[in-house]
ZANUFI-380758 format. One record per residue (C-alpha): x, z negated, y; residue number from 1; residue in three letters. Coordinates in nm, 3 decimals. Layout:
BEGIN
<pt east="X" up="Z" north="Y" n="NUM" res="ALA"/>
...
***
This chain:
BEGIN
<pt east="-5.618" up="-6.460" north="9.203" n="1" res="MET"/>
<pt east="-5.779" up="-6.318" north="8.890" n="2" res="LYS"/>
<pt east="-6.049" up="-6.141" north="9.092" n="3" res="ASN"/>
<pt east="-5.798" up="-5.956" north="9.307" n="4" res="LYS"/>
<pt east="-5.596" up="-5.853" north="9.003" n="5" res="ASN"/>
<pt east="-5.903" up="-5.727" north="8.817" n="6" res="SER"/>
<pt east="-6.025" up="-5.540" north="9.126" n="7" res="LEU"/>
<pt east="-5.682" up="-5.376" north="9.152" n="8" res="ASP"/>
<pt east="-5.706" up="-5.262" north="8.791" n="9" res="ARG"/>
<pt east="-6.060" up="-5.129" north="8.837" n="10" res="ILE"/>
<pt east="-5.951" up="-4.944" north="9.149" n="11" res="LEU"/>
<pt east="-5.657" up="-4.794" north="8.957" n="12" res="THR"/>
<pt east="-5.890" up="-4.667" north="8.685" n="13" res="ILE"/>
<pt east="-6.138" up="-4.519" north="8.932" n="14" res="ILE"/>
<pt east="-5.863" up="-4.348" north="9.133" n="15" res="LEU"/>
<pt east="-5.713" up="-4.208" north="8.812" n="16" res="SER"/>
<pt east="-6.048" up="-4.061" north="8.710" n="17" res="ILE"/>
<pt east="-6.099" up="-3.910" north="9.056" n="18" res="LEU"/>
<pt east="-5.751" up="-3.760" north="9.045" n="19" res="ASN"/>
<pt east="-5.817" up="-3.605" north="8.704" n="20" res="ALA"/>
<pt east="-6.148" up="-3.452" north="8.815" n="21" res="ILE"/>
<pt east="-5.999" up="-3.317" north="9.137" n="22" res="ASN"/>
<pt east="-5.701" up="-3.180" north="8.946" n="23" res="PHE"/>
<pt east="-5.938" up="-2.976" north="8.729" n="24" res="ILE"/>
<pt east="-6.099" up="-2.832" north="9.043" n="25" res="CYS"/>
<pt east="-5.756" up="-2.762" north="9.192" n="26" res="LEU"/>
<pt east="-5.636" up="-2.579" north="8.881" n="27" res="ILE"/>
<pt east="-5.957" up="-2.373" north="8.872" n="28" res="THR"/>
<pt east="-5.918" up="-2.265" north="9.234" n="29" res="LEU"/>
<pt east="-5.545" up="-2.209" north="9.195" n="30" res="PHE"/>
<pt east="-5.590" up="-1.980" north="8.893" n="31" res="SER"/>
<pt east="-5.865" up="-1.790" north="9.073" n="32" res="GLU"/>
<pt east="-5.635" up="-1.736" north="9.372" n="33" res="GLU"/>
<pt east="-5.359" up="-1.607" north="9.145" n="34" res="ILE"/>
<pt east="-5.602" up="-1.357" north="8.990" n="35" res="GLN"/>
<pt east="-5.695" up="-1.235" north="9.341" n="36" res="MET"/>
<pt east="-5.326" up="-1.196" north="9.440" n="37" res="ASN"/>
<pt east="-5.352" up="-1.447" north="9.729" n="38" res="TRP"/>
<pt east="-5.531" up="-1.189" north="9.946" n="39" res="GLU"/>
<pt east="-5.817" up="-1.396" north="10.088" n="40" res="HIS"/>
<pt east="-6.039" up="-1.696" north="10.020" n="41" res="GLY"/>
<pt east="-6.212" up="-1.768" north="9.697" n="42" res="THR"/>
<pt east="-6.476" up="-1.553" north="9.532" n="43" res="ASN"/>
<pt east="-6.652" up="-1.847" north="9.370" n="44" res="LEU"/>
<pt east="-6.927" up="-1.839" north="9.637" n="45" res="GLU"/>
<pt east="-7.161" up="-2.127" north="9.544" n="46" res="LEU"/>
<pt east="-6.905" up="-2.253" north="9.292" n="47" res="GLY"/>
<pt east="-6.715" up="-2.418" north="9.577" n="48" res="VAL"/>
<pt east="-7.001" up="-2.664" north="9.614" n="49" res="LEU"/>
<pt east="-6.888" up="-2.847" north="9.299" n="50" res="TYR"/>
<pt east="-6.547" up="-2.952" north="9.439" n="51" res="PRO"/>
<pt east="-6.714" up="-3.045" north="9.768" n="52" res="TRP"/>
<pt east="-6.976" up="-3.257" north="9.590" n="53" res="ILE"/>
<pt east="-6.700" up="-3.432" north="9.396" n="54" res="ILE"/>
<pt east="-6.506" up="-3.489" north="9.717" n="55" res="GLN"/>
<pt east="-6.812" up="-3.626" north="9.897" n="56" res="CYS"/>
<pt east="-6.882" up="-3.864" north="9.610" n="57" res="LEU"/>
<pt east="-6.520" up="-3.980" north="9.621" n="58" res="GLY"/>
<pt east="-6.513" up="-4.050" north="9.995" n="59" res="LEU"/>
<pt east="-6.663" up="-4.403" north="9.972" n="60" res="PRO"/>
<pt east="-6.403" up="-4.492" north="9.711" n="61" res="ILE"/>
<pt east="-6.125" up="-4.360" north="9.936" n="62" res="ILE"/>
<pt east="-6.254" up="-4.557" north="10.234" n="63" res="VAL"/>
<pt east="-6.284" up="-4.873" north="10.021" n="64" res="PHE"/>
<pt east="-5.934" up="-4.819" north="9.882" n="65" res="THR"/>
<pt east="-5.783" up="-4.781" north="10.229" n="66" res="ILE"/>
<pt east="-5.968" up="-5.089" north="10.351" n="67" res="PHE"/>
<pt east="-5.873" up="-5.287" north="10.041" n="68" res="TYR"/>
<pt east="-5.507" up="-5.187" north="10.036" n="69" res="LEU"/>
<pt east="-5.433" up="-5.249" north="10.400" n="70" res="PHE"/>
<pt east="-5.666" up="-5.529" north="10.505" n="71" res="PHE"/>
<pt east="-5.770" up="-5.740" north="10.207" n="72" res="ILE"/>
<pt east="-5.465" up="-5.754" north="9.982" n="73" res="ILE"/>
<pt east="-5.246" up="-6.054" north="10.052" n="74" res="LYS"/>
<pt east="-5.094" up="-6.184" north="9.728" n="75" res="ASN"/>
<pt east="-5.169" up="-5.914" north="9.475" n="76" res="SER"/>
<pt east="-4.939" up="-5.758" north="9.220" n="77" res="ASP"/>
<pt east="-4.690" up="-5.524" north="9.389" n="78" res="LYS"/>
<pt east="-4.690" up="-5.279" north="9.097" n="79" res="LYS"/>
<pt east="-5.065" up="-5.231" north="9.119" n="80" res="LEU"/>
<pt east="-5.045" up="-5.201" north="9.498" n="81" res="PHE"/>
<pt east="-4.785" up="-4.924" north="9.474" n="82" res="ILE"/>
<pt east="-4.978" up="-4.753" north="9.193" n="83" res="THR"/>
<pt east="-5.302" up="-4.755" north="9.393" n="84" res="ASN"/>
<pt east="-5.123" up="-4.634" north="9.705" n="85" res="LEU"/>
<pt east="-4.961" up="-4.343" north="9.517" n="86" res="LEU"/>
<pt east="-5.290" up="-4.249" north="9.351" n="87" res="LEU"/>
<pt east="-5.459" up="-4.251" north="9.690" n="88" res="LEU"/>
<pt east="-5.190" up="-4.029" north="9.843" n="89" res="ILE"/>
<pt east="-5.208" up="-3.784" north="9.552" n="90" res="ILE"/>
<pt east="-5.587" up="-3.775" north="9.580" n="91" res="LEU"/>
<pt east="-5.573" up="-3.700" north="9.953" n="92" res="LEU"/>
<pt east="-5.320" up="-3.422" north="9.891" n="93" res="ILE"/>
<pt east="-5.551" up="-3.274" north="9.629" n="94" res="GLN"/>
<pt east="-5.842" up="-3.285" north="9.876" n="95" res="TYR"/>
<pt east="-5.636" up="-3.090" north="10.129" n="96" res="VAL"/>
<pt east="-5.512" up="-2.836" north="9.874" n="97" res="LEU"/>
<pt east="-5.861" up="-2.771" north="9.736" n="98" res="VAL"/>
<pt east="-5.996" up="-2.700" north="10.083" n="99" res="ASN"/>
<pt east="-5.697" up="-2.481" north="10.171" n="100" res="VAL"/>
<pt east="-5.751" up="-2.276" north="9.856" n="101" res="LEU"/>
<pt east="-6.121" up="-2.239" north="9.934" n="102" res="ILE"/>
<pt east="-6.072" up="-2.110" north="10.287" n="103" res="PHE"/>
<pt east="-5.741" up="-1.923" north="10.284" n="104" res="PHE"/>
***
């Protein structure tokens, strides 16, 4: 029981850090789009590789989180389950928004 609870807490911390890093990338791209008056994609050129590298490094954590939340958890704390699920959903929304801002 203690191992599951500690793994939930570690997963919460990792997802929080990933959300913070992706939020910085999202704000950077969002402010750049506002400066360009929403006319076309980003002008960051090779700068878009940084959000993509961060997203690629976060993919194994996302896959593990999905696997852990829906297949392994049986008797874990419901608060940590909901927290991890919300952090995962927010992270996936940030992934989509970053890629939308890069291309459109």
